C-alpha positions in Angstrom: 49.5 -172.2 -114.0 46.9 -169.9 -115.6 48.3 -169.9 -118.9 48.7 -173.6 -119.5 45.0 -173.9 -118.3 43.9 -171.3 -120.9 45.9 -173.1 -123.7 44.4 -176.7 -122.7 40.9 -175.2 -122.9 41.6 -173.6 -126.3 42.3 -177.1 -127.6 39.0 -178.6 -126.7 36.7 -179.6 -129.6 33.4 -177.6 -129.9 30.0 -178.5 -130.3 27.0 -176.4 -131.1 23.8 -177.4 -129.8 20.7 -175.6 -131.0 17.9 -174.9 -128.7 20.1 -176.1 -126.0 18.6 -174.0 -123.0 16.0 -176.4 -121.7 14.6 -179.9 -121.7 16.3 -182.4 -124.2 18.7 -179.9 -125.6 19.9 -179.0 -122.1 20.5 -182.6 -121.5 22.6 -183.0 -124.7 24.6 -180.0 -123.8 25.4 -181.4 -120.4 26.3 -184.8 -121.9 28.6 -183.5 -124.5 30.1 -181.1 -121.9 30.8 -184.1 -119.6 32.7 -185.8 -122.6 35.1 -182.9 -122.7 33.7 -180.7 -125.3 33.3 -177.0 -125.2 29.7 -175.9 -125.8 28.3 -173.3 -128.0 24.8 -173.0 -126.6 22.3 -171.5 -129.0 18.9 -170.2 -127.7 16.2 -168.1 -129.3 14.1 -166.7 -126.5 15.0 -168.6 -123.4 17.8 -166.4 -122.3 17.3 -167.1 -118.5 17.4 -170.7 -118.9 20.5 -170.5 -121.3 22.4 -168.2 -119.0 21.6 -170.5 -115.9 22.9 -173.5 -117.8 25.9 -171.8 -119.2 26.8 -170.6 -115.7 26.5 -174.1 -114.3 28.8 -175.7 -117.1 31.4 -172.8 -116.6 31.4 -173.6 -112.9 32.4 -177.2 -113.9 35.0 -176.1 -116.5 35.8 -172.4 -116.7 35.2 -170.7 -120.3 33.8 -173.9 -121.7 30.3 -172.7 -122.5 29.3 -169.6 -124.7 26.0 -168.4 -125.6 24.9 -167.7 -129.2 21.3 -166.2 -129.8 19.6 -166.4 -133.2 16.2 -167.0 -134.7 16.8 -169.9 -137.0 13.8 -169.3 -139.0 15.7 -166.2 -140.5 18.5 -167.3 -143.0 20.3 -164.0 -142.3 20.2 -164.6 -138.6 21.7 -168.0 -139.2 24.6 -166.5 -141.4 25.4 -164.0 -138.9 25.8 -166.5 -136.1 27.6 -168.8 -138.2 30.1 -166.2 -139.3 30.7 -165.1 -135.8 31.1 -168.5 -134.4 33.5 -169.5 -136.9 35.5 -166.3 -136.5 35.9 -167.5 -132.9 36.1 -171.2 -133.5 37.5 -172.3 -137.0 36.6 -175.9 -136.3 33.5 -177.5 -135.4 33.4 -181.0 -134.1 29.5 -181.6 -133.7 26.5 -179.7 -134.8 23.4 -180.8 -133.1 20.1 -179.4 -134.7 17.9 -179.7 -131.7 15.8 -176.5 -132.0 12.3 -177.3 -133.1 8.8 -176.0 -133.2 5.8 -178.0 -132.3 2.1 -176.8 -132.9 -1.0 -178.3 -134.4 -1.8 -177.4 -137.9 -5.4 -178.9 -138.7 -5.9 -178.4 -142.5 -8.9 -176.4 -142.3 -7.6 -173.9 -140.1 -3.8 -173.5 -140.9 -2.4 -170.3 -142.4 0.5 -170.0 -144.6 2.4 -168.3 -141.7 1.6 -171.6 -139.5 2.9 -173.8 -142.0 6.1 -171.7 -142.8 6.9 -171.5 -138.9 7.1 -175.2 -138.6 8.9 -175.8 -141.9 11.3 -173.1 -141.0 12.1 -174.4 -137.4 12.3 -178.0 -138.3 13.7 -178.2 -141.6 14.7 -174.7 -143.3 16.9 -173.8 -140.3 18.8 -176.9 -140.0 19.5 -176.9 -143.8 20.9 -173.6 -143.7 22.9 -173.9 -140.6 24.7 -176.9 -141.8 25.4 -174.8 -145.0 26.7 -171.9 -143.2 28.9 -173.9 -140.8 30.2 -176.2 -143.5 33.7 -174.8 -143.5 34.0 -175.3 -139.8 32.6 -179.0 -139.9 34.9 -179.9 -142.9 38.1 -178.4 -141.2 37.3 -180.4 -138.0 36.2 -183.6 -139.9 33.1 -183.0 -137.9 29.7 -184.6 -137.5 25.9 -183.4 -137.7 23.1 -185.0 -135.4 19.7 -183.9 -136.4 16.8 -184.3 -133.8 13.9 -185.8 -135.7 10.8 -187.6 -134.3 9.1 -191.0 -134.5 6.3 -189.2 -135.9 8.3 -188.5 -139.1 7.1 -191.9 -140.0 4.0 -192.5 -137.8 2.0 -189.2 -138.3 0.2 -187.5 -135.4 -3.4 -186.2 -136.1 -3.7 -182.5 -136.7 0.2 -182.1 -136.7 0.5 -182.5 -140.5 2.9 -179.7 -140.9 5.2 -180.7 -138.0 5.3 -184.3 -139.3 5.9 -183.3 -142.8 8.9 -181.1 -141.7 10.4 -183.9 -139.7 10.0 -186.3 -142.5 11.9 -183.9 -144.5 14.6 -183.6 -142.0 14.9 -187.4 -142.0 15.4 -187.3 -145.7 17.7 -184.3 -145.5 19.7 -186.4 -143.0 20.4 -189.2 -145.5 20.8 -186.8 -148.6 23.4 -184.7 -146.7 25.2 -187.9 -145.5 25.7 -188.7 -149.2 26.7 -185.4 -150.3 28.9 -184.4 -147.3 31.0 -187.8 -146.9 33.8 -188.5 -146.3 34.6 -185.1 -144.6 31.4 -184.9 -142.6 29.1 -187.5 -141.0 25.3 -186.8 -140.8 23.0 -188.8 -138.7 19.6 -188.5 -136.8 18.0 -189.4 -133.5 14.2 -189.9 -133.5 12.9 -189.6 -129.9 9.6 -191.2 -128.9 7.8 -190.5 -125.6 10.5 -188.7 -123.6 8.9 -185.6 -122.3 5.4 -184.7 -122.9 5.1 -181.5 -124.7 4.6 -178.3 -122.5 1.5 -177.8 -124.4 -0.5 -180.9 -123.6 -3.2 -180.3 -126.2 -1.9 -183.2 -128.5 -1.3 -185.7 -125.6 -4.3 -185.7 -123.2 -4.3 -188.3 -120.4 -6.1 -191.0 -122.6 -3.3 -190.7 -125.4 -0.5 -190.8 -122.9 -1.7 -193.7 -121.5 -2.3 -195.6 -124.8 1.2 -194.6 -125.9 2.8 -196.1 -122.8 0.6 -199.1 -123.2 1.9 -199.5 -126.7 5.6 -199.2 -125.8 7.2 -202.5 -125.2 9.4 -200.9 -122.4 6.1 -199.6 -120.9 7.4 -196.2 -119.6 8.6 -192.8 -120.8 12.1 -192.3 -121.7 14.6 -189.8 -120.2 16.2 -186.8 -121.8 19.7 -188.6 -121.1 18.6 -191.5 -123.3 18.5 -188.9 -126.2 21.7 -187.2 -125.0 23.6 -190.4 -124.9 22.5 -191.4 -128.4 23.4 -188.1 -129.9 26.9 -188.4 -128.2 27.2 -191.9 -129.6 26.2 -191.0 -133.3 28.2 -187.8 -133.1 31.4 -188.7 -131.2 31.7 -192.6 -131.0 30.5 -194.0 -134.4 33.0 -193.1 -137.1 31.6 -195.6 -139.7 28.0 -194.6 -139.2 26.3 -192.0 -141.4 22.9 -191.4 -143.0 21.1 -193.1 -140.2 18.2 -192.3 -138.1 18.1 -194.0 -134.8 14.8 -194.3 -133.1 14.9 -193.9 -129.4 11.2 -194.7 -128.3 11.2 -197.8 -126.1 10.0 -199.8 -129.2 6.8 -197.7 -129.7 7.6 -197.3 -133.2 7.0 -201.2 -133.7 3.3 -200.1 -133.9 1.9 -202.5 -131.4 -1.4 -200.6 -131.1 -1.5 -198.7 -134.4 -1.1 -195.3 -132.4 
């Protein structure tokens, strides 16, 4: 019975989730795994969390999750990871560009390195990862889902570089959908208030209360809301491309001008 099981696992489609070790990325990895996909779980520094999640997924289905470490701000690291991944998996059903940097950049104090770090993690990294993995995506007739942000269209004060990068990623989503169709679909998910940032400097208690008051559904969303939306666009929507789906409880309607 061992050999048929291995053969069956080898046929499973593969999804690469960047920044998949924790928070929303981990929820996405779990959701896609529950749909029967094998998971290439990327991380940069969160090795312990990545190892724990991979072990949990592999307990559910042996050899269904493998770890891939890379600094996605470095094009050389992206290209090395993509080359190794495609050598092991010539087809890629889904790429989820979830890895992201988030930090304030008030104009008067921001350095070139600060700016480059946010553009690198949120825009440059996804761009060159799609480029490097294009053969595998085309071979599978695959899909790309980019994690954007409602702040791509409704800027957050003092986070100008982050917002600009996410706005660029939204534009890139539409541009690549036009360029890569019909072989590859490209869409985006723009979360609203799902998890507050681990560094709460941008979201003190007053701002959090105001955001929830301005949200028609009057609550935080859950990581599973984003994960299910990614799975829908990536797997279940063959006639949708070039779209950015806001998953924000209606906050983007602008009820309080936040």
